[in-house]
C-alpha positions in Angstrom: 99.7 118.7 138.0 101.6 121.5 135.4 103.7 119.9 133.7 101.1 117.4 132.6 98.8 120.2 132.1 101.6 122.7 130.2 101.6 118.7 127.5 97.7 119.2 126.9 97.9 122.6 127.0 100.5 122.0 123.9 99.0 119.4 122.5 96.2 120.7 122.0 97.3 123.4 120.3 99.1 121.2 118.2 95.2 119.4 117.5 93.9 123.2 117.0 95.5 123.2 113.7 96.8 119.2 112.8 93.7 117.8 114.4 90.7 115.9 111.7 87.6 116.9 112.3 84.4 114.6 112.0 81.0 116.6 111.5 77.8 114.5 111.7 74.9 116.1 111.5 71.3 115.7 111.7 72.0 112.8 114.9 68.7 112.6 117.0 68.9 113.2 120.2 69.6 111.4 123.1 72.4 109.1 120.5 74.7 107.4 121.7 77.9 108.3 120.2 81.4 107.3 121.6 84.8 107.9 119.6 87.5 106.0 120.7 86.8 104.6 124.5 84.7 107.7 125.4 80.8 108.1 123.9 78.3 110.6 125.2 74.3 111.2 124.8 74.1 114.1 122.1 72.4 117.3 122.7 70.7 119.2 120.5 73.5 121.1 119.4 76.1 118.6 118.0 77.7 118.7 115.4 80.4 115.9 115.4 84.4 115.8 117.3 87.2 118.1 116.3 90.7 118.5 117.4 90.7 114.8 116.3 94.7 112.9 116.6 96.0 111.8 113.0 96.2 107.7 113.8 93.7 105.4 113.4 90.6 105.9 115.3 86.8 104.1 116.4 83.8 105.8 115.3 80.5 104.4 116.5 76.9 105.3 117.4 73.8 102.9 119.1 70.4 104.6 118.1 68.2 105.3 120.9 64.3 105.2 120.7 61.6 107.7 122.2 60.8 104.9 125.6 65.0 104.6 125.4 65.8 101.4 124.3 69.3 101.1 122.4 70.2 99.6 119.0 72.9 97.6 118.7 76.8 99.5 118.8 77.4 100.1 114.7 80.6 101.9 114.5 83.8 102.0 112.0 87.3 102.4 111.6 89.2 104.8 110.1 92.6 106.1 109.6 92.0 110.1 109.5 95.1 112.3 108.6 96.6 115.8 109.5 93.8 118.7 109.3 91.3 116.2 107.5 87.4 116.7 107.2 84.9 114.4 106.5 80.9 114.8 106.9 78.6 112.3 107.6 74.9 112.6 107.4 72.4 111.2 109.8 68.9 109.1 107.8 66.5 108.8 109.8 64.7 106.3 107.9 66.8 103.8 108.2 68.5 104.9 111.8 71.6 105.3 111.2 74.8 106.5 108.8 73.4 108.1 105.3 74.7 105.6 102.4 74.1 108.4 99.5 78.0 109.7 100.4 77.4 113.9 100.2 78.7 116.1 96.9 82.1 117.9 97.1 80.5 120.7 97.1 78.3 120.1 100.0 80.9 119.0 101.8 83.3 122.4 100.8 80.1 124.3 101.6 80.2 122.7 105.0 83.9 123.3 105.8 83.4 127.7 104.5 80.9 127.7 107.6 83.2 125.8 109.7 84.0 128.9 112.2 80.2 129.1 112.5 80.1 125.5 113.7 83.1 125.0 115.7 80.8 125.4 118.5 79.3 123.0 118.1 81.9 120.2 117.9 83.1 118.7 120.8 87.0 118.4 121.1 88.1 114.8 121.2 88.5 113.8 124.8 92.8 114.2 125.5 93.0 112.1 129.0 92.2 108.6 126.9 94.7 109.2 123.8 97.8 107.5 124.8 96.2 104.2 126.2 94.4 104.3 122.8 98.1 104.9 121.0 98.9 101.7 122.5 96.0 100.1 122.1 96.6 100.2 118.4 100.2 101.7 117.7 100.3 98.9 114.8 97.0 99.0 113.0 98.0 100.7 109.8 95.8 102.2 106.9 97.0 99.2 104.5 95.1 97.0 107.8 92.3 98.3 108.1 91.2 98.6 104.6 91.7 94.6 104.6 90.4 93.9 107.8 87.3 95.8 107.6 83.5 94.3 106.8 83.6 95.5 102.3 80.0 97.6 103.2 82.5 99.9 105.9 80.4 99.2 108.9 81.2 97.3 112.3 78.1 96.1 113.5 78.2 94.1 117.0 75.3 92.2 115.7 75.4 90.8 113.0 71.9 90.8 110.2 72.1 87.0 109.8 70.4 85.4 106.5 69.4 81.8 105.3 71.6 79.6 103.4 70.1 78.0 100.0 71.5 75.0 99.9 70.8 74.6 96.3 72.9 77.0 95.5 75.7 75.6 96.3 76.0 78.4 100.1 76.4 75.1 102.1 79.7 72.0 101.6 77.7 69.3 100.9 76.7 66.9 103.8 79.7 64.3 104.2 79.1 60.4 104.1 78.9 58.6 107.5 79.6 55.9 108.2 77.7 55.3 111.1 73.9 56.4 111.5 72.8 60.4 112.6 72.7 60.9 116.2 69.9 62.6 117.1 72.2 65.3 117.8 73.4 65.5 114.2 69.3 65.1 113.4 68.6 67.9 115.1 71.5 69.6 114.3 70.9 69.2 110.2 67.2 70.1 111.2 68.3 74.0 111.8 68.3 76.7 109.4 71.8 77.1 108.2 72.3 80.7 108.1 75.3 83.0 107.3 75.7 86.5 107.7 74.6 89.1 105.4 77.3 89.3 102.4 79.5 92.4 103.4 78.8 92.9 107.1 81.0 90.6 108.1 85.1 91.4 108.9 87.7 89.8 106.8 90.3 89.0 109.4 93.1 86.7 107.6 92.0 82.9 108.0 93.7 80.1 110.2 95.4 77.4 107.8 92.6 74.5 107.7 95.4 71.9 109.1 97.9 72.6 111.6 101.0 70.7 109.7 102.6 70.7 106.1 100.8 68.2 103.7 102.5 64.6 103.9 103.8 64.9 107.3 104.6 61.8 108.9 103.0 61.0 112.2 105.8 62.0 114.3 106.2 65.1 112.4 102.4 65.4 112.9 103.1 65.1 117.0 105.1 67.8 117.0 102.7 70.5 115.0 100.5 69.9 117.6 102.6 70.9 120.3 104.9 73.0 118.1 101.9 75.8 116.6 104.8 77.8 114.2 103.8 76.0 111.4 100.4 77.5 111.2 102.2 80.9 113.0 104.1 81.1 110.1 101.2 80.5 107.4 99.5 83.1 108.6 102.6 85.5 108.5 103.0 84.7 105.2 99.3 86.8 104.1 100.6 89.4 105.2 102.7 92.0 103.9 104.8 92.5 107.1 105.3 89.9 109.5 104.5 92.6 112.3 101.0 92.7 111.1 99.8 90.7 112.6 99.8 92.0 115.7 98.2 95.1 114.7 95.5 92.3 113.6 95.7 91.5 117.4 94.9 95.3 118.3 92.4 95.6 115.6 90.6 91.9 116.6 90.8 93.2 120.0 89.7 97.2 120.1 86.4 96.0 117.7 85.1 93.7 120.9 86.4 96.1 123.3 84.5 99.3 121.7 82.5 97.3 118.5 81.2 94.9 120.8 81.5 92.4 118.1 82.1 88.8 119.3 83.6 87.1 116.4 86.2 89.6 116.9 86.5 88.4 120.5 87.2 84.6 119.4 89.7 86.2 116.8 91.8 87.9 119.1 91.6 84.4 121.5 92.5 82.7 118.7 95.1 84.7 117.8 96.3 85.3 121.5 96.4 81.2 121.6 98.5 80.6 118.6 101.5 83.4 119.4 101.7 81.8 122.9 101.8 78.2 121.3 105.1 78.2 119.2 108.3 77.5 120.6 110.1 78.2 117.2 109.5 80.9 116.5 110.4 82.6 119.3 113.7 83.1 118.7 113.0 83.7 114.8 110.3 86.2 115.3 111.2 88.1 117.9 110.4 91.5 116.9 106.9 89.8 116.3 107.0 88.6 120.5 108.5 91.6 121.7 105.7 93.6 120.2 103.5 91.3 121.1 104.7 91.8 124.5 103.5 95.3 124.9 100.0 94.9 122.8 99.0 91.9 125.5 100.3 94.3 127.7 98.0 97.7 127.2 95.2 95.2 126.1 94.6 93.6 129.4 95.0 96.8 131.4 91.6 97.2 130.0 89.7 94.0 130.3 88.1 92.5 133.1 89.8 88.9 134.5 86.4 87.6 133.5 86.4 88.3 129.8 89.0 85.9 129.7 87.3 83.0 131.8 86.2 80.1 128.8 83.0 79.2 129.9 83.2 75.2 128.6 86.8 74.4 129.4 86.2 76.9 132.9 89.6 78.1 132.7 91.3 81.6 131.9 93.0 81.0 128.5 94.9 84.2 128.8 96.9 82.8 131.8 97.1 79.4 130.5 98.2 80.8 127.2 101.2 82.8 128.7 102.1 79.6 131.4 103.3 78.4 127.5 104.8 81.3 126.3 106.6 82.0 129.3 107.7 78.5 130.4 108.9 78.7 126.1 111.2 81.7 127.4 112.5 80.5 130.1 113.5 77.7 129.1 114.7 78.3 125.6 118.1 78.8 125.1 118.3 80.9 122.1 116.0 84.0 122.8 118.3 87.1 123.7 118.2 88.4 127.1 116.4 91.5 126.3 113.2 90.1 125.1 113.6 87.4 128.5 113.3 90.4 130.8 110.6 91.4 128.8 109.2 88.5 129.4 109.6 89.1 133.1 108.4 92.5 133.6 105.4 91.5 131.9 105.2 88.9 134.4 105.7 91.2 137.8 102.7 93.0 136.7 100.6 89.8 135.4 100.4 88.4 139.3 100.3 92.5 140.7 97.1 93.1 138.9 94.8 89.4 138.3 97.3 87.6 140.8 98.5 84.9 139.0 101.0 82.5 139.6 104.2 82.3 137.1 106.7 80.7 139.4 108.2 77.1 138.9 107.7 78.0 134.8 110.7 74.9 134.8 108.4 71.8 135.0 105.5 71.4 133.9 101.6 72.5 135.0 98.8 70.7 135.0 96.6 72.5 136.6 94.1 74.3 134.8 93.2 76.9 136.7 95.5 80.4 137.8 96.9 79.6 140.8 96.1 83.2 143.1 99.5 84.3 145.5 100.1 86.5 148.7 101.4 89.4 147.8 
């Protein structure tokens, strides 16, 4: 107990000198405010957070009206630098962060008064720091700049605007060789909506086809069973192959912290993709080593209910990992260290969720996780 206390005290002293400071002025009392995995309702004296460890952090807030109703979550991800000093201001007219940038002169004045301001700043919550680092270990400054919405804020509830078909925002309807069904006619009558420009997350797009152009029927079948082509196409869009794990982590925290459903859907797609590549497992060892670490940290933070596909009524993570673990188990080219790491991961998942990963050397047609007695 004393060792952990000493570590916390050493970390606290270090962050007093090197930690970043976020000053958030004029936030209404009762606003739900959070950083990373901790949130509070603000009091009258709240002015921000101090001793923020250098690295990527998720700052978020929910406006609360006089009747206690909470607005959808809004936030931003920022890679705080050592001793960085950031100032944000609340705009009551829009019930959000002011879009007017503070002048350097005003920021310097506020920083000069930091001694008096210090008692109104809450310390960063050390107890969640290690878990947060594990969730964002591959999220770089470059990835953040690339993935955040153009307007900077990540919203749990996207504002939608109607598409004007006459201006080409919506692709022309495809020619049909048959009459429209009743469902298709109803769908055509629905308004065409899209997110307000600049508000959507800019995730890396999956290729339109899961096979190269000009593939033979046999090759198309192969690429349908092994998604390595799709993965390699995605990896070519990154500066480094490992950045796909960073995007996986970014999508997860945007869902976990930012409550973004579009981020959750993208995270699901990436998990399914990385688990369905036979050829890439041995070729991209570093990616898969980091993927297992990242997914392990994520599954600690999420309830199993979120992993069940409502339409298919099965657990998509369990099914995906069953495929990946079978590939690793049967592969003769994957090195022993990665196989051992996957085996330890299987054991942790069995302890936590009671998932059964036995019988990896044979096909399993059952769509639901099997509960085992321990």
